[in-house]
C-alpha positions in Angstrom: 0.1 0.0 -0.1 2.7 2.2 0.9 4.2 1.7 -2.8 1.1 2.4 -4.2 0.7 5.6 -2.5 4.0 7.2 -4.1 2.3 8.0 -7.6 5.5 8.5 -9.5 6.9 5.1 -8.7 3.7 3.5 -9.2 2.8 4.9 -12.7 6.7 4.4 -13.5 6.5 0.7 -12.5 3.5 0.6 -15.0 5.0 2.4 -17.6 8.2 0.1 -17.4 6.1 -3.1 -17.4 4.5 -1.6 -20.8 7.5 -0.8 -22.5 9.1 -4.7 -21.6 5.7 -6.0 -22.8 5.7 -4.2 -25.7 9.5 -5.2 -26.6 8.7 -8.9 -26.1 5.8 -8.7 -29.0 9.0 -6.9 -31.0 8.4 -9.1 -33.8 4.9 -8.0 -34.2 5.4 -4.4 -33.7 8.5 -4.2 -35.7 9.1 -6.3 -38.9 9.8 -6.5 -42.3 7.7 -10.0 -42.6 4.1 -9.8 -43.1 2.1 -11.0 -40.2 -0.2 -13.0 -42.6 -0.7 -13.4 -46.0 -3.3 -14.3 -48.8 -1.9 -15.1 -52.1 -3.6 -17.0 -54.7 -6.3 -18.6 -52.3 -3.5 -20.1 -50.2 -2.6 -18.5 -46.4 0.6 -17.9 -45.2 2.4 -16.9 -42.3 5.9 -15.5 -43.0 6.8 -14.4 -39.9 6.7 -18.0 -38.6 8.2 -19.5 -41.7 10.5 -18.7 -44.8 9.0 -18.7 -48.0 10.9 -18.4 -51.3 10.2 -15.6 -53.6 8.6 -18.2 -56.1 5.8 -18.6 -53.7 4.4 -15.2 -54.7 5.5 -15.1 -58.5 8.9 -14.1 -58.4 11.9 -15.9 -60.3 14.1 -16.8 -57.4 14.4 -19.7 -54.5 15.8 -17.2 -52.3 13.9 -16.0 -49.2 11.4 -13.3 -50.2 12.3 -9.7 -49.8 8.6 -8.5 -48.7 9.6 -4.6 -49.1 10.4 -5.3 -52.9 8.1 -3.4 -55.0 7.7 -6.2 -57.3 6.4 -8.3 -54.2 4.6 -5.7 -52.9 2.6 -5.4 -56.4 1.8 -9.1 -56.3 0.5 -9.1 -52.9 -2.0 -6.5 -53.6 -5.0 -6.6 -55.7 -7.1 -9.9 -57.4 -7.7 -11.3 -53.8 -4.3 -10.8 -52.6 -3.5 -9.1 -49.6 -1.1 -8.9 -47.0 -1.2 -7.6 -43.1 2.6 -6.0 -42.3 3.7 -4.7 -38.6 2.9 -1.0 -37.7 6.7 -0.3 -38.4 7.7 -2.8 -41.4 11.5 -3.1 -40.9 13.1 -5.6 -38.7 16.2 -5.1 -36.6 18.3 -5.9 -39.8 16.4 -4.9 -42.6 18.2 -2.2 -44.9 15.9 0.7 -46.5 17.5 0.0 -50.2 15.1 2.6 -51.1 15.9 5.5 -49.3 15.1 8.8 -50.9 18.3 10.0 -49.3 21.8 8.7 -48.3 22.5 7.2 -44.8 22.0 8.0 -42.5 18.8 9.3 -43.9 16.7 12.1 -41.5 13.0 10.9 -40.1 10.8 10.6 -43.3 7.1 9.1 -43.5 9.1 5.8 -44.5 11.4 5.8 -41.4 9.6 7.8 -38.8 13.1 8.2 -36.7 15.5 7.9 -39.9 18.0 5.7 -40.7 21.5 4.5 -38.7 25.0 4.6 -41.3 24.0 1.2 -42.4 20.7 2.3 -43.6 18.8 0.1 -40.4 15.5 1.5 -39.7 16.2 3.4 -36.2 12.9 2.8 -34.8 13.3 -0.9 -35.2 17.3 -0.6 -34.1 15.7 1.1 -30.9 12.9 -1.3 -30.2 15.1 -4.2 -30.6 17.9 -2.9 -28.8 15.8 -1.6 -25.6 14.4 -5.4 -25.6 18.4 -6.8 -25.4 19.4 -4.2 -23.0 16.5 -5.1 -20.4 16.8 -8.5 -20.8 20.2 -8.7 -20.4 19.9 -6.1 -17.4 17.5 -8.8 -15.9 19.2 -12.2 -16.3 22.5 -10.1 -15.0 20.4 -8.8 -11.8 19.3 -12.0 -11.1 22.5 -13.8 -11.4 24.4 -10.9 -9.1 21.5 -11.3 -6.8 21.8 -14.8 -6.2 25.5 -15.2 -5.9 25.3 -12.0 -3.7 22.6 -13.5 -1.3 24.5 -16.7 -0.9 27.8 -15.1 -0.2 26.5 -12.7 2.2 24.3 -15.0 4.2 26.8 -17.6 4.6 29.3 -14.7 5.7 27.1 -12.8 8.1 25.2 -16.4 9.4 28.5 -18.6 10.0 30.6 -15.5 11.2 34.0 -16.1 12.6 36.5 -17.6 10.2 34.1 -17.9 7.4 33.4 -14.4 7.6 37.4 -13.3 7.3 38.0 -16.1 4.5 35.2 -14.4 2.6 36.3 -10.8 3.3 40.2 -11.6 2.1 38.6 -13.0 -1.0 36.2 -10.2 -1.8 39.1 -7.5 -1.2 41.5 -9.7 -3.6 38.9 -10.3 -6.2 37.3 -6.9 -6.2 40.9 -5.5 -6.7 40.9 -7.4 -10.1 40.8 -4.9 -13.2 37.5 -6.0 -14.5 37.7 -3.7 -17.6 41.1 -5.1 -18.8 39.8 -8.3 -18.3 36.9 -8.0 -20.6 39.3 -6.6 -23.3 41.6 -9.8 -22.9 38.5 -11.7 -23.0 36.9 -10.5 -25.9 40.5 -10.7 -28.0 40.6 -14.6 -26.9 36.9 -15.6 -27.5 34.3 -14.6 -30.3 32.0 -12.2 -28.3 28.8 -13.2 -26.9 25.8 -12.3 -24.7 26.5 -15.4 -22.5 29.9 -14.7 -22.3 29.6 -11.0 -21.4 27.1 -12.0 -18.9 29.5 -14.4 -17.3 32.2 -11.6 -16.7 29.8 -8.8 -15.2 28.3 -11.6 -13.2 31.8 -12.7 -11.5 32.3 -9.2 -10.4 28.6 -7.8 -9.9 27.7 -9.9 -6.7 30.3 -8.5 -4.2 28.4 -4.7 -3.7 24.9 -6.9 -2.5 26.4 -9.5 -0.4 28.0 -6.3 2.1 24.6 -5.4 2.5 23.0 -8.9 2.9 26.3 -10.0 5.2 25.0 -7.0 7.5 21.4 -8.1 7.7 22.7 -11.2 9.0 24.9 -10.5 11.4 22.1 -8.6 12.6 19.4 -11.0 12.6 21.3 -14.2 13.7 21.4 -12.2 17.1 17.6 -12.3 17.2 15.2 -14.5 19.8 13.5 -16.1 17.3 16.9 -17.5 16.0 17.8 -18.4 19.2 14.8 -20.3 20.1 15.1 -22.0 16.9 18.1 -23.3 17.5 17.1 -24.1 20.9 14.6 -26.4 19.2 17.3 -28.2 17.2 16.5 -26.5 13.7 19.4 -27.0 11.6 21.3 -24.2 10.2 20.2 -24.3 6.4 16.5 -24.2 7.7 17.1 -21.2 10.1 18.5 -19.3 7.1 16.0 -20.3 4.4 13.1 -20.1 6.9 14.0 -17.3 9.3 16.7 -15.1 8.5 16.8 -14.9 4.8 13.0 -13.5 4.5 13.7 -10.8 7.1 17.4 -9.8 5.6 16.2 -9.6 1.7 14.8 -5.6 2.5 18.2 -4.5 0.9 18.2 -6.9 -1.9 14.7 -5.7 -3.2 15.3 -2.1 -2.7 18.4 -2.3 -4.8 16.7 -4.3 -7.8 15.6 -1.4 -10.1 19.2 0.2 -9.5 21.0 -2.6 -10.6 18.8 -3.1 -13.4 19.8 0.5 -14.1 23.5 -0.2 -13.2 23.2 -3.4 -15.7 21.7 -1.5 -18.7 24.3 1.2 -18.5 27.3 -1.2 -18.0 26.1 -2.8 -21.3 25.6 0.3 -23.3 29.0 1.4 -22.2 30.6 -1.7 -23.4 28.7 -1.5 -26.6 29.6 1.9 -27.0 33.4 0.9 -26.9 33.0 -2.3 -29.0 33.2 -4.7 -26.2 29.5 -6.0 -25.6 27.4 -7.8 -28.3 28.2 -9.3 -31.0 28.4 -7.1 -34.2 24.8 -7.2 -36.0 23.0 -7.3 -32.2 20.5 -4.4 -32.0 22.6 -2.1 -29.2 21.8 1.0 -27.5 25.7 1.4 -27.2 26.3 0.8 -30.7 23.9 3.7 -31.6 25.5 6.3 -29.3 28.7 5.1 -31.3 27.2 6.2 -34.5 25.9 9.3 -33.2 29.3 9.9 -32.1 30.7 9.5 -35.7 28.1 10.9 -37.4 27.4 14.0 -35.5 25.4 15.6 -38.3 23.0 12.5 -37.9 21.2 14.4 -34.8 18.0 11.9 -34.7 20.4 8.8 -34.0 21.9 10.4 -30.6 18.8 12.3 -29.6 16.6 9.2 -30.1 18.9 6.8 -28.4 19.5 9.1 -25.6 15.7 9.5 -24.8 15.1 6.0 -25.0 18.3 5.6 -22.1 16.9 8.5 -19.9 13.4 7.5 -20.0 14.0 3.9 -18.8 16.9 4.9 -16.4 14.5 7.6 -14.9 11.8 4.6 -14.6 13.9 2.5 -12.7 15.0 5.4 -10.5 11.9 6.2 -9.7 10.9 2.5 -9.0 14.0 2.1 -6.7 12.9 5.4 -4.7 9.4 4.2 -4.4 10.6 0.9 -3.1 13.2 2.1 -0.8 10.5 4.4 1.0 7.5 1.9 1.0 10.3 -0.6 2.9 12.0 2.3 5.5 10.5 1.1 8.6 11.0 5.0 10.0 8.3 6.0 7.7 5.9 3.7 8.6 4.7 5.9 11.8 4.1 8.4 9.3 1.5 6.3 7.6 -2.6 7.6 8.0 -4.1 5.5 10.5 -7.5 4.2 8.6 -10.7 5.4 9.9 -12.1 2.0 10.7 -9.2 1.7 13.3 -9.4 5.4 14.5 -10.1 5.8 18.0 -13.8 7.0 18.5 
């Protein structure tokens, strides 16, 4: 209830979830293939299956280019029709029929213009946003899991276990993360999975300190001592009693960790150390904007997407922090039904 009373954070959550849901259906929103085609009495679904050009009256056995004016003419009239996505361009579609050289500015065909390779910028932003959010979600989940496990072991058992973990974190945290990324990107082929593993190896340490502090505090509580007196095992005490009462910093930092993951991926893509070439990327678009200063639409639209995304996550984090702050519980209004007569 306290979270919903923060209107800015609540509506930011709804807006962010709506944007994520729309991006998950990016193939329906932005695609160079029709969703449904009716041609000579037959129904085709190019969004799910490749069809050769000969299927629609062409001359070649290669996959159909549905943006070709000849194919467009074949799919219109005489009972033939095709339903295209609202934005008829995919993430890798090149607009060979652009009226201006690439990168071209916003037009009716390309609402936000094209990049320096002739790809539709709106499609790049939709697919790039999805890649960034899904990567950030995966990095957040894996980092939170490792951070919670490490912090729980340190805080609950303490002593030599805590000391050994702290020395390991000091050594591991002093390693140059950027240099390791450069070395591994030179040795292995770039991939999202490799980038996820490398960032996860260093992304758990910040959260483990907060979980460790919560476990150090909660392990001295009376309910933990009572459970031990009843013979409950350590792992049952950790999972069933201490962990649920130590998740406040974890939940509070989730939006901020996601925003940090999005920024990390964008920065690495900007430097050329991120996702494989050809993958839609906000960082690559920012790099194109830097290399093409006159193409203002590339930098402006990409910057707007990043700012809106990070603002929504920040507002959500602030609302969660206020909702879980016990010091603000006393400031909540008392319901009329419970008020004194």
